[in-house]
DOGULUM-839662 format. One record per residue (C-alpha): z, x, y; residue in three letters. Coordinates in steps of 0.2 Angstrom, whole numbers, plus 5000, padded with zeros to 4 digits. Example, Ala and Ser with C-alpha at 12.3 -4.5 7.8 and 13.67 -1.06 7.14 Angstrom:
residues 2
503950624978ala503650684995ser
***
This chain:
residues 45
562155135511met561055295509phe561755315491arg561155145486ile559355175494leu559355345484leu559755255468ile558455125470ile557155255474ala557655355459val557555205448ile555855155455ala555155325453ile555755335435gly555055165431phe553355215438asp553455375428ala553755275412val552655125414val551255185425his551255375420gln551755405439gly550155335446ala550955245461tyr552155395465thr550655515465arg549655395477glu551155385489ile551455565488trp549655605492ala549755485506gly551255565514ile550455745512val548855685520gly549855615535leu550855765536thr549255875536asn548355765549ser549955775560leu550055965559leu548155975563gly548355865578ser549855965584ile548956135582lys547456065593gln
***
């Protein structure tokens, strides 16, 4: 099951890189990094 999800993710990222020059992948990655930073900031306080 995990392999199938991993393959789908790789295909989706590859498609985004070719068709949209990675725009959606960058947005998702920036969102994940932002959430992680806010969580770490709230944990420190």
